[in-house]
C-alpha positions as CSV (number, residue, x, y, z in Angstrom):
1,X,74.3,40.0,16.8
2,X,74.2,42.8,14.3
3,X,73.0,42.0,10.8
4,X,73.3,43.9,7.6
5,X,70.6,43.2,5.0
6,X,71.3,44.4,1.4
7,X,68.4,45.4,-0.8
8,X,65.3,47.6,-1.2
9,X,62.4,45.5,-2.4
10,X,59.5,43.6,-1.0
11,X,61.7,40.5,-0.7
12,X,64.0,42.5,1.6
13,X,61.1,43.9,3.7
14,X,59.9,40.3,4.2
15,X,63.4,39.2,5.2
16,X,63.8,42.2,7.5
17,X,60.4,41.4,9.1
18,X,61.5,37.8,9.7
19,X,65.1,38.5,10.7
20,X,64.0,41.3,13.1
21,X,61.8,38.9,15.0
22,X,64.7,36.7,16.0
23,X,65.9,37.0,19.6
24,X,69.5,36.6,18.2
25,X,69.4,40.0,16.6
26,X,70.6,43.1,18.5
27,X,70.6,45.6,15.6
28,X,69.4,45.2,12.0
29,X,70.7,47.5,9.3
30,X,69.4,47.6,5.7
31,X,71.1,49.2,2.7
32,X,69.3,51.0,1.3
33,X,65.9,49.8,2.5
34,X,62.5,51.4,1.7
35,X,59.6,53.2,3.4
36,X,58.4,50.1,5.1
37,X,61.8,48.7,6.2
38,X,62.5,51.9,8.0
39,X,60.0,51.0,10.6
40,X,61.9,47.8,11.7
41,X,65.5,48.4,10.7
42,X,68.1,51.2,10.5
43,X,68.2,52.1,6.8
44,X,71.5,53.4,5.6
45,X,72.8,55.1,2.5
46,X,75.6,52.7,1.5
47,X,76.9,52.1,-2.0
48,X,76.7,48.3,-2.1
49,X,78.7,48.3,-5.4
50,X,81.6,49.7,-3.4
51,X,82.7,46.5,-1.7
52,X,85.4,48.3,0.4
53,X,82.7,50.6,1.8
54,X,80.5,47.7,2.7
55,X,83.5,46.0,4.5
56,X,84.3,49.2,6.4
57,X,80.7,49.5,7.5
58,X,80.6,45.9,8.7
59,X,83.8,46.4,10.7
60,X,82.6,49.7,12.2
61,X,79.2,48.3,13.2
62,X,80.4,44.8,14.3
63,X,78.2,43.1,11.7
64,X,78.0,39.3,12.4
65,X,76.2,38.4,9.2
66,X,75.5,40.1,5.9
67,X,72.3,38.9,4.1
68,X,72.3,39.7,0.4
69,X,68.7,40.0,-1.0
70,X,68.9,40.8,-4.7
71,X,70.9,39.0,-7.4
72,X,72.9,41.8,-8.9
73,X,75.3,42.3,-6.0
74,X,75.9,38.5,-5.9
75,X,76.7,38.4,-9.6
76,X,79.0,41.4,-8.9
77,X,80.9,39.4,-6.3
78,X,80.0,41.0,-3.0
79,X,79.9,37.6,-1.3
80,X,83.5,37.0,-2.4
81,X,84.7,40.3,-1.1
82,X,83.1,39.8,2.3
83,X,84.3,36.2,2.6
84,X,87.8,37.3,1.9
85,X,87.6,39.5,4.9
86,X,86.1,36.8,7.1
87,X,82.8,38.5,7.3
88,X,80.0,35.9,7.3
89,X,77.7,36.3,4.4
90,X,74.5,34.6,3.2
91,X,74.7,34.4,-0.6
92,X,76.7,32.6,-3.2
93,X,80.0,33.6,-4.8
94,X,80.1,35.3,-8.2
95,X,81.1,32.0,-9.8
96,X,78.2,30.2,-8.2
97,X,75.8,33.1,-8.9
98,X,76.3,32.3,-12.6
99,X,73.3,30.0,-12.1
100,X,71.2,33.1,-12.4
101,X,73.6,35.5,-14.1
102,X,73.9,33.3,-17.2
103,X,71.1,31.1,-18.4
104,X,73.5,29.6,-20.9
105,X,75.8,28.5,-18.1
106,X,72.9,26.8,-16.3
107,X,71.7,25.0,-19.4
108,X,75.2,23.8,-20.2
109,X,75.5,22.5,-16.6
110,X,72.2,20.7,-16.9
111,X,73.3,19.0,-20.1
112,X,76.7,18.0,-18.7
113,X,75.3,16.5,-15.4
114,X,72.0,15.1,-16.6
115,X,69.7,17.5,-14.8
116,X,66.3,17.4,-16.5
117,X,65.5,20.6,-18.4
118,X,64.3,21.8,-21.8
119,X,66.3,21.3,-25.0
120,X,68.0,24.5,-26.0
121,X,70.5,26.4,-28.1
122,X,72.8,29.3,-27.3
123,X,73.4,32.2,-29.7
124,X,75.4,35.3,-30.0
125,X,73.9,36.6,-33.3
126,X,70.4,36.6,-34.6
127,X,70.6,34.6,-37.9
128,X,71.6,31.3,-36.3
129,X,69.0,31.8,-33.6
130,X,66.3,32.3,-36.2
131,X,67.5,29.2,-38.1
132,X,67.4,27.1,-35.0
133,X,63.8,28.2,-34.3
134,X,62.8,27.5,-38.0
135,X,64.2,24.0,-37.6
136,X,62.7,23.2,-34.2
137,X,59.4,25.0,-34.6
138,X,57.1,27.0,-32.4
139,X,55.9,27.6,-29.7
140,X,59.4,28.3,-28.3
141,X,60.9,30.3,-25.5
142,X,63.4,33.1,-26.1
143,X,65.5,34.3,-23.2
144,X,68.1,37.0,-22.6
145,X,71.1,35.2,-21.2
146,X,71.8,37.7,-18.4
147,X,70.0,39.5,-15.7
148,X,66.8,41.3,-16.9
149,X,64.8,41.9,-13.7
150,X,62.5,38.9,-14.5
151,X,61.4,40.4,-17.8
152,X,63.9,38.9,-20.3
153,X,61.7,35.8,-21.2
154,X,59.4,35.8,-24.2
155,X,57.1,32.8,-25.1
156,X,56.7,32.9,-28.8
157,X,53.7,31.1,-30.4
158,X,54.4,32.0,-34.0
159,X,57.6,32.2,-36.1
160,X,57.1,35.9,-36.5
161,X,56.8,36.4,-32.7
162,X,60.0,34.4,-32.2
163,X,62.0,36.3,-34.8
164,X,60.7,39.6,-33.3
165,X,61.9,38.5,-29.9
166,X,65.3,37.6,-31.3
167,X,65.6,41.0,-33.0
168,X,64.5,42.9,-29.9
169,X,67.0,41.2,-27.6
170,X,69.9,41.6,-30.0
171,X,68.9,45.2,-30.6
172,X,69.5,46.0,-26.9
173,X,66.0,45.9,-25.3
174,X,67.5,44.3,-22.2
175,X,70.9,45.9,-22.4
176,X,73.9,43.6,-21.9
177,X,71.6,40.8,-20.7
178,X,70.7,40.2,-24.4
179,X,74.2,40.1,-25.8
180,X,73.7,36.3,-25.8
181,X,70.3,34.6,-26.3
182,X,69.1,31.2,-25.2
183,X,66.3,29.5,-27.2
184,X,64.5,26.7,-25.4
185,X,61.9,24.0,-26.1
186,X,58.5,25.0,-24.9
187,X,57.6,22.7,-22.1
188,X,54.0,21.7,-21.2
189,X,52.9,21.3,-17.6
190,X,52.4,23.4,-14.5
191,X,55.0,25.8,-13.2
192,X,56.1,25.9,-9.6
193,X,58.8,27.5,-7.5
194,X,61.0,25.4,-5.2
195,X,63.4,26.7,-2.6
196,X,66.3,24.9,-0.8
197,X,69.3,26.0,1.2
198,X,72.9,24.8,0.6
199,X,76.1,25.3,2.5
200,X,78.5,23.7,0.1
201,X,78.0,20.3,1.6
202,X,74.4,19.9,2.8
203,X,71.1,20.8,1.1
204,X,67.9,21.5,3.0
205,X,64.5,21.7,1.4
206,X,62.5,24.7,2.3
207,X,59.1,25.3,0.7
208,X,57.1,25.6,-2.5
209,X,55.2,28.5,-4.1
210,X,53.6,29.5,-7.3
211,X,53.7,33.0,-8.8
212,X,51.9,35.1,-11.4
213,X,54.5,36.7,-13.7
214,X,52.1,38.1,-16.3
215,X,50.7,41.6,-15.8
216,X,47.2,40.7,-16.9
217,X,44.2,38.7,-15.6
218,X,44.3,35.0,-16.4
219,X,48.1,35.2,-16.7
220,X,48.0,37.3,-19.9
221,X,50.2,40.1,-21.2
222,X,53.9,40.8,-20.8
223,X,55.9,39.3,-18.0
224,X,56.7,41.3,-14.9
225,X,58.9,40.7,-11.9
226,X,55.8,39.1,-10.4
227,X,52.2,40.3,-9.7
228,X,51.5,37.9,-6.8
229,X,52.2,34.5,-5.3
230,X,51.0,31.9,-2.9
231,X,52.6,29.1,-0.9
232,X,52.5,26.1,-0.8
233,X,52.1,25.1,-4.4
234,X,49.4,22.3,-4.6
235,X,51.2,20.6,-7.5
236,X,54.2,20.0,-5.3
237,X,53.2,16.9,-3.4
238,X,55.6,15.2,-0.9
239,X,56.7,12.7,-3.6
240,X,57.3,15.5,-6.1
241,X,59.4,17.4,-3.6
242,X,61.5,14.3,-3.0
243,X,62.0,14.0,-6.8
244,X,63.0,17.6,-7.1
245,X,65.6,17.2,-4.4
246,X,67.1,14.0,-5.8
247,X,66.8,14.8,-9.5
248,X,67.5,18.5,-9.6
249,X,68.7,20.2,-6.4
250,X,71.2,17.7,-5.0
251,X,72.8,17.0,-8.5
252,X,73.1,20.8,-9.0
253,X,74.9,21.2,-5.7
254,X,77.2,18.4,-6.6
255,X,77.8,19.7,-10.1
256,X,78.7,23.2,-8.8
257,X,81.2,21.7,-6.4
258,X,82.7,19.6,-9.2
259,X,83.0,22.7,-11.3
260,X,84.8,24.6,-8.5
261,X,81.7,26.8,-8.0
262,X,80.7,25.5,-4.6
263,X,77.2,26.9,-3.9
264,X,76.3,28.5,-0.5
265,X,73.0,30.2,-0.3
266,X,69.4,29.6,-1.5
267,X,68.5,27.7,-4.6
268,X,65.4,29.1,-6.1
269,X,64.4,26.6,-8.8
270,X,61.7,27.6,-11.3
271,X,60.2,24.2,-12.3
272,X,57.9,22.8,-14.9
273,X,55.9,19.8,-13.6
274,X,55.4,17.7,-16.8
275,X,53.8,14.4,-17.4
276,X,57.2,12.7,-16.9
277,X,58.2,14.6,-13.8
278,X,59.9,17.8,-12.8
279,X,62.1,19.8,-15.2
280,X,64.2,22.8,-14.4
281,X,63.1,26.0,-16.2
282,X,65.8,28.2,-14.6
283,X,67.6,28.9,-11.4
284,X,67.8,32.1,-9.3
285,X,70.5,32.6,-6.7
286,X,68.3,34.5,-4.2
287,X,64.8,34.3,-2.7
288,X,62.1,35.1,-5.1
289,X,60.1,38.3,-5.1
290,X,57.2,38.0,-4.4
291,X,57.6,34.4,-3.3
292,X,59.8,35.3,-0.4
293,X,56.9,37.3,1.1
294,X,54.7,34.2,1.3
295,X,57.5,32.0,2.5
296,X,58.4,34.3,5.4
297,X,54.7,34.4,6.4
298,X,54.6,30.6,6.6
299,X,58.0,30.0,8.2
300,X,57.6,29.3,12.0
301,X,61.3,28.6,12.6
302,X,63.7,31.4,13.5
303,X,65.4,32.2,10.2
304,X,68.6,33.6,11.6
305,X,70.1,30.2,12.6
306,X,69.4,28.9,9.1
307,X,71.2,31.9,7.5
308,X,74.1,31.6,9.8
309,X,74.4,27.8,9.2
310,X,74.6,28.4,5.4
311,X,77.3,30.9,6.0
312,X,79.4,28.8,8.3
313,X,78.8,25.4,6.8
314,X,76.7,23.8,9.6
315,X,73.4,23.4,7.7
316,X,73.3,19.7,8.6
317,X,72.6,20.7,12.2
318,X,69.5,22.6,11.2
319,X,65.8,21.9,10.5
320,X,62.9,24.2,9.5
321,X,59.2,24.2,10.2
322,X,56.2,25.7,8.5
323,X,52.7,26.7,9.2
324,X,50.0,24.5,7.6
325,X,48.3,27.7,6.4
326,X,48.4,29.0,2.9
327,X,50.0,32.4,2.4
328,X,49.0,34.6,-0.6
329,X,50.4,38.0,-1.6
330,X,48.9,40.5,-4.1
331,X,51.3,43.1,-5.7
332,X,50.1,46.6,-6.0
333,X,52.0,48.3,-8.9
334,X,52.1,51.7,-10.4
335,X,49.8,52.2,-13.4
336,X,51.7,51.6,-16.6
337,X,54.0,48.9,-15.1
338,X,55.9,47.0,-16.5
339,X,56.1,49.8,-19.0
340,X,56.5,53.5,-18.2
341,X,55.0,54.7,-15.0
342,X,55.0,57.8,-12.9
343,X,56.5,58.2,-9.4
344,X,55.7,60.4,-6.5
345,X,52.1,59.6,-5.7
346,X,51.0,59.3,-2.1
347,X,49.6,56.0,-0.7
348,X,47.2,56.2,2.3
349,X,45.5,53.9,4.8
350,X,48.2,51.3,4.8
351,X,48.0,50.9,8.6
352,X,44.3,50.2,8.6
353,X,44.7,47.7,5.8
354,X,47.2,45.7,7.8
355,X,45.3,45.8,11.1
356,X,44.3,42.1,10.9
357,X,47.0,39.9,12.6
358,X,47.0,37.6,9.6
359,X,47.9,40.4,7.2
360,X,51.2,42.0,6.6
361,X,52.0,44.6,4.0
362,X,55.5,44.5,2.7
363,X,56.8,47.6,0.9
364,X,58.8,47.4,-2.3
365,X,59.0,50.7,-4.3
366,X,58.2,53.1,-1.5
367,X,59.8,56.1,0.3
368,X,58.8,57.5,3.6
369,X,58.5,61.3,3.7
370,X,57.0,63.8,6.1
371,X,53.7,63.7,4.1
372,X,53.6,59.9,4.4
373,X,54.4,56.9,2.1
374,X,55.3,57.8,-1.5
375,X,55.4,55.4,-4.4
376,X,58.8,55.5,-6.1
377,X,58.9,52.2,-8.0
378,X,57.0,49.9,-10.4
379,X,56.0,47.2,-7.9
380,X,55.1,49.1,-4.8
381,X,53.3,47.1,-2.1
382,X,52.9,43.4,-1.4
383,X,49.6,42.8,0.5
384,X,50.1,39.4,2.1
385,X,47.7,37.2,4.1
386,X,47.6,33.7,5.6
387,X,44.6,31.5,6.2
388,X,43.7,27.8,6.3
389,X,43.0,27.7,2.5
390,X,44.1,29.6,-0.5
391,X,40.6,30.9,-1.1
392,X,40.4,32.3,2.5
393,X,43.9,33.8,2.1
394,X,42.9,35.4,-1.1
395,X,39.8,36.9,0.4
396,X,41.7,38.3,3.3
397,X,44.4,39.8,1.1
398,X,42.0,41.5,-1.2
399,X,39.9,42.8,1.7
400,X,43.1,44.5,2.8
401,X,43.8,45.8,-0.7
402,X,40.4,47.4,-0.8
403,X,41.3,49.6,2.2
404,X,44.4,51.0,0.6
405,X,43.9,54.4,-1.0
406,X,46.1,54.8,-4.0
407,X,44.3,55.8,-7.2
408,X,47.6,55.7,-9.2
409,X,48.1,52.0,-8.5
410,X,46.6,48.7,-9.8
411,X,46.7,45.0,-9.1
412,X,45.4,41.8,-10.6
413,X,42.2,40.5,-9.1
414,X,42.8,36.8,-9.7
415,X,45.9,35.9,-7.7
416,X,45.7,32.2,-6.7
417,X,43.2,31.3,-9.4
418,X,45.0,28.1,-10.4
419,X,45.1,26.7,-6.9
420,X,41.4,27.7,-6.3
421,X,40.4,26.0,-9.6
422,X,42.2,22.9,-8.4
423,X,40.3,22.9,-5.1
C-alpha cells in the first residue's frame, strides 16, 4: 500500500517513522515533510490547500490512505474532499474538526450534552468580555476561539492581565483566531493529555501524556506549541482512564453524531484532573505535538491497521498495545522562540546523539541541504528517549541533547519534573 502523510512537523516525523515500519507499506510519501522525514519517506512539493492537486496526486501514485497530521488542513476540509473521491483518509471532516477549530463550538457542545468542563462565556467584542470577567473574578482563562498554533491561551491572574489579554486578542494578535474570544473559569488540578480513536461508531482508548507548554523552567513564561512531553501520565490511573472514556470521549462521539458531525479520527483531549474528577479543557482533532512523539515511541502495535480501521469504519475489530516503558521528549527550539527567531543556522552531530537504540530524534523545523541539517523553524528537534522510568528516560534524552551541536538553539532542562516529583 502507498500512503500519503500530510505535514512537516515533529508529529509528522514521528508518524512517518511509525508508519514506515509497517510491513503493509510499499511507499510512503510526505507533503511537504522536513529534513528528517526525507530519510524515511519521499518528500514532495504539493500544495495541500489545493484539494484537487492532492486528489490528482493520490490517483497518480495509487495512494491507499491519506494521513493528515496538522489541524489546519482538516479545518479547511481536506478530509471531505478526499472522501468525496473515495480516497481513504485518516482525519475528521471540516464539520467535525470544529472541535478544535472553534473553542466556542466545543464549549457549547459540552454544555448541551452534559460533558464536564469549565464554566465559560463567548464574546465578539471586548466590553462584554471584560464585564463578564469583572463579575466572575480572576484568575481566569482567556482564549482565542480559532486556531492559534497552541499559543492563543492566556491565564490571567489579575483583572489588568485579563483586560490586556482581551484587548490583545481583539486587536488582532492572533489574526482571525481572535475574532471571537472565550473566557473560562480557571480550573484547579493537574493537566493531562488523553488520546482515543473514533470511526464514527466505535471509540478506542489509546494512551496518556503530559506536556510542558510554557517556554520557561518550572512551566513559567508564555505558552508555546510545546517544549516537551512524556507518556504515560502518572495522574491517569486505570480508573481515571475509564472515567474519561465514559464521561467525556464516548459522550462527545455520540454528541457529534447527533449534531450530524460524525467524528472519524483521533480525539486529543486536554484534561484537568480536579478533586471531583476529569474535566475537558479543550479538544484537538489531531495527534499532539510533541505528545505524538512519545506515543509513537511507546506503541508496539502496527499503527497502519489502526489508521485504516478509522478510515473504513472497522475500529471495533482492532486493539492496540503499548510498551510499559516511559517515553520522554525534549524540544530543541531556536533562541527567541516563541517570539522572533532567526533561521538558517546549521545543526551538527545529530547522528551521534541518536546512536542509542532507545533514542530517536524527530525533526520539526529543519531542512536538509548539501551542507547538512539547517534550522528553519521555531521548534526544531524533538530528542526522544524511552526507559523503564521517567527519570531514566529524562537522563537518556538529555544525554542525547548534550551531544547536539547547535549554539543557536535552546531547551528547557526540567522536562518531566512533575512526574519525577511524584515518584
